Structure formats: structure tokens, C-alpha cells
N, C-alpha and C positions, 0 to 999 in steps of 0.2 A: 109160318113156313119159311124155310131158308131158301133164298134164291141165289143163283149163280150168275154173275155178270159175264156176258158172252161177247159184248162189244162196247167199246167206248171211244169216242172221237168225233171229229166234225165230219159230217156225211150228208149225202142226199138220200132221202128215204122215200121210196115209192110205196104207196099204201092202197089197199083195196078201195074201189070206187073212184079211182083216178086222182086221188090227192097226192101231191108231191111236195115234200118239205126239205129244207136245208137247215142245219143247225148242229148244236152240240148234242150228240146222241149217247145215251147209256141204255143198253138193251140187256135184259135178262130173259129167262124162260117164260115170263109172264107179260111184260110190257116193254115197249120202246118209249123212252121219255126223251123228248127233244126240247132243249131249252134254247132260248134266244132264237126260236124257230121263225123261219120265213116260209110262207106258202109260195111255191113257184106257180103263179097263175098263168104266165105266158113264158115259154122257154126262150123265144127270141133267137133261136139258133138255126143253122142250116144242117147241122150234124147231130141233132138230138141232145139227150141228157149227157152223153159222153163228152160232148163239147163243153157243157157247163162244168162238169166235174174236172176236166183238165185245165180249163181256162178261166172259170168263174163267170159271173153274169155278163151279158152283152148289153149294148145300148138298147136293144129291143126287149130285153128280159123284163118282166113285171113281177116284183116281189112284194108280198104283203106281210108285215110283221104280225105275228100271232102269239108271241110270248112262249108259254110252255104247252106242249102237246103231249098227251099220253095216249098211246096207241096199243091195243092188244097185240101181242106178238103174232098171233095167228093172222092178223090183217096186214102184216108187213109183206110186201111182194119182193122188194129187193132193197139193198143198201149199197150205195156207191160211194167209195171213199173219195174225198176231195180235201183241199187245204183251206182252212179258215181264212188265211191271209188273202186268198183270192176273192173272198166274199165281203171283205171290209173295205168299203170305198166311199 
């Protein structure tokens, strides 16, 4: 079956059941595949995920490296664009 890429880039992905990941995202009509993924266990912000997207992780943010994550597209709640350079420190 042919798939069409609908999104590619570094982003924060909010998933069903409360999981939140940041990483390199490629999404088509079937799956979101996040490579170099980090699970955002604790946001550590005062202004929510938007603050993380705009400014990157804070001193109180807790990230867990998880490698590659494959998520069914139907489980993706939202995708928030951010810049990879803000997440490499």
C-alpha cells in the first residue's frame, strides 16, 4: 500500500493516554515515527507545552531517551512544531 507523507520535522507529539514525545517526526496516514525520541516525563514549565515548544526544555524538565517510537496515526492528539537546536544541550 502506498502511503503519503504528511509531516516531517522536529516536533512535540502528544499521544493518546497522556504520552508526550519530542523528536524527529515523520508522519503519514498510518503512523507517526519519532526517531531520537525523548519522552517528556515532567514538563517543568509554568506555561505548559507551548513554553517547551518555544523555548526548549527547562531546568525542571525531565526527559527520558526512548530511541524510536512508532505510534498509530489515530492515537496522535496533536503535533507542536519546535526547533531541534533548542533540544540539544
